[in-house]
C-alpha positions as CSV (number, residue, x, y, z in Angstrom):
1,M,158.4,-19.5,221.5
2,L,160.1,-19.5,224.8
3,L,161.2,-15.9,224.3
4,F,157.6,-14.7,223.9
5,K,156.5,-16.6,227.0
6,R,159.2,-14.9,229.1
7,T,158.2,-11.4,228.0
8,K,154.6,-12.2,228.7
9,K,155.5,-13.1,232.3
10,N,157.5,-10.0,232.8
11,N,154.7,-7.9,231.5
12,E,152.3,-9.6,233.9
13,S,154.6,-9.0,236.9
14,Q,154.9,-5.3,235.9
15,L,151.1,-5.0,235.7
16,D,150.8,-6.5,239.2
17,E,153.4,-4.0,240.6
18,D,151.5,-1.2,238.9
19,V,148.2,-2.3,240.5
20,V,149.8,-2.6,243.9
21,S,151.5,0.8,243.6
22,R,148.2,2.4,242.5
23,T,146.3,1.0,245.5
24,V,149.1,2.2,247.8
25,L,149.0,5.6,246.0
26,D,145.2,5.8,246.4
27,A,145.4,4.9,250.1
28,M,148.1,7.5,250.6
29,Q,146.0,10.1,248.7
30,Q,142.9,9.3,250.9
31,E,145.0,9.6,254.0
32,N,146.4,12.9,252.8
33,D,142.9,14.2,252.1
34,Q,141.8,13.3,255.6
35,L,144.8,15.0,257.1
36,L,144.1,18.1,255.1
37,D,140.5,18.2,256.2
38,Q,141.6,17.8,259.8
39,L,144.1,20.7,259.3
40,E,141.4,22.9,258.0
41,T,139.1,22.2,260.9
42,L,141.9,23.0,263.3
43,K,142.6,26.3,261.5
44,L,138.9,27.2,261.9
45,D,139.0,26.3,265.6
46,V,142.1,28.4,266.2
47,S,140.6,31.4,264.4
48,E,137.4,31.1,266.4
49,L,139.3,30.9,269.7
50,T,141.4,33.9,268.7
51,E,138.3,35.9,268.0
52,K,136.8,34.8,271.4
53,N,140.1,35.8,273.1
54,Q,140.0,39.2,271.6
55,H,136.4,39.7,272.5
56,L,137.0,38.7,276.1
57,T,140.1,41.0,276.3
58,E,138.0,43.9,275.1
59,Q,135.3,43.1,277.7
60,L,137.9,43.0,280.4
61,T,139.4,46.3,279.5
62,R,136.0,47.9,279.4
63,S,134.8,46.5,282.7
64,K,134.4,48.8,285.7
65,Y,136.3,46.5,288.0
66,Y,139.4,46.6,285.7
67,Q,139.2,50.4,285.4
68,S,138.8,50.8,289.2
69,I,141.9,48.6,289.8
70,V,143.9,50.7,287.3
71,K,142.9,53.9,289.0
72,T,143.7,52.5,292.4
73,V,147.1,51.5,291.3
74,M,147.7,54.9,289.8
75,G,146.6,56.5,293.0
76,L,148.9,54.3,295.1
77,S,151.8,55.0,292.8
78,V,151.2,58.8,293.2
79,L,151.3,58.3,297.0
80,I,154.6,56.4,296.8
81,I,156.1,59.0,294.5
82,S,154.9,61.8,296.8
83,F,156.4,60.1,299.8
84,A,159.7,59.6,298.0
85,V,159.8,63.3,297.1
86,L,158.9,64.4,300.6
87,Y,161.6,62.1,302.0
88,V,164.2,63.5,299.6
89,L,163.2,67.1,300.5
90,N,163.8,66.1,304.2
91,E,160.3,67.1,305.2
92,E,159.4,66.5,308.9
93,P,157.6,63.2,309.5
94,Q,154.5,64.8,311.0
95,Y,154.0,67.0,308.0
96,T,154.8,64.1,305.6
97,A,152.1,62.0,307.3
98,M,149.5,64.9,307.1
99,L,150.3,65.7,303.4
100,L,150.1,62.0,302.4
101,L,146.8,61.6,304.3
102,I,145.3,64.6,302.6
103,E,146.5,63.3,299.2
104,A,145.1,59.8,300.0
105,A,141.7,61.3,300.9
106,F,141.7,63.4,297.7
107,I,142.5,60.3,295.6
108,F,139.9,58.2,297.5
109,M,137.2,60.8,296.8
110,M,138.2,61.1,293.2
111,L,137.9,57.3,292.8
112,R,134.5,57.2,294.5
113,S,133.2,60.0,292.3
114,S,134.3,58.3,289.1
115,D,132.7,54.9,290.2
116,E,129.3,56.6,290.7
117,S,129.1,58.2,287.3
């Protein structure tokens, strides 16, 4: 009879361990589900922010202010390149200044006409 009582106690202790491990497993599963839900919401937030970033970038590239800045930078770079070419060709300073002023006036008028249209 003592043998049967020992096995019964062992079976009860195993059942208690199974119940404890199930509750721990259920708690871990719930925590895992919560983390997965949070991850999905973060993915949605990131995708929305990416779309908004793309939209704002497109608006910036289409804006008149951005286009005028780009054109101005291009005009200044043309002036700098012209000055470098005239300097390499050893042009006289008075002619260099006159040519650059004429070119600057032309670029300025070109920029003004593109802003009005």
